[in-house]
N, C-alpha and C positions, 0 to 999 in steps of 0.2 A: 559474542562481542558486546562490549559495553554500549550504552546508549549513545555516547559521543561517536564511537566507531561506526555504529549503525547509521547514524545521521550522516557521517562523512561518506560512507559507502553509497547511500541513496543519492546524495548530492553528486558524487562522482559519476554514478550511472546517468543521472540527468544531464550532466555536463557533456558526457561523451555522446549521448543521444542528440542533444541540441547541436553539438559541433558537426555531427554527421549530417543532420538535417540541413544545417547552414551550408555545408559543402555541396550537397545535392542541389540546393536552390541556386548557389553560385554557378554551378555547371550548367544549369538549365537556361542561363541568360542568353545563350546563342539562339538566333532565330531559326537557323536551318538545322535539320536533323543531321547529326554527325556522331563521331565517336564519343564526344563529351556527353551527349545525351544518353548514350548507352551506359556510360560510367555513372551518370547522375541517376538513372533508373536503378542501377545496382546499389548505389548509396541509399536510395529511398527504400529499397527492399531490405537492406541491412538495418536501416533505422527502424523499420516496422518490426523486424525480428528482435531487435534489442528492446523495443518497447514491450513486446509480448513476453520476452524472457524476464525483464525487470518486474513486470506485473505478476508473473507467475512466481517469481522468487519472493516477492513481498507477501503474496497470499499464502503460498505453501510453507515457506520457511519461517517467516517472521510471525505471521498471525496464527497459523495453525500449530506450529511447534513451540515457539518461544512463549507466545501469549496463551497457549492452550485454549484458543478460541473454539476449536471443534468440540471440546468437552463441554464448554459453557453452552454452546448452541444446542448440543444434544440434551442438556438439562432444562433448557428454556420451556419446552412444552409441559414438563412436569411442574415447574415453578408456576407457570401461568394457570395450569389446571388446578393447582392447589391454592390459588389465591383466595384469601378469606375475607376480602372486602376492606381490609385496613391498610391504609398507607401510613408508614411511620417506620422508624428504625426498630429493628428487632434482631437480637442476637448477632453477631458477626457482620452485620451490614452497615454500610456507611451512607449517611444522607448528605448529599451535595447541597450547596446553597440554593439550588433550584427546587429542592424538595424531592428530587428523584432518588430512589434508593438503589444503590449499586452494591452488589456483592463483592467481597474482597478479591475473589479470583478474576473478576472482570475488570478491576481497576488497572491491572497491568496491560490488558488488551487496549484499554482506552489510552493509556500512556504511550504504548508502542505506535498506535495509529497517529497520535499527535506528533511523534518523532518523525514518522515517515511522511506525513502530510506536511 
């Protein structure tokens, strides 16, 4: 999906989770233990399951597959071990305003995290 669709999907997940949580809170307003409390506990468990599924989807699908974060993370030890003591832009790397060097394949990961967050 495009970045716009991805952002809409994440916002949609969050709205459904927030609505389910609000329903559970509203049902817990009764002071005595009754059927509404059992329904509220069910809504709370549903909300927790949706949060887990949303987080899992974000990590597995978006970061690992689309942003190829797993491949980047697997190369990090090699990149760090071969550090030659020079900071600065070199061949295919982009230097941000902060002076941090970011390789081109990691820029998409940063962009996706920005969209999701």
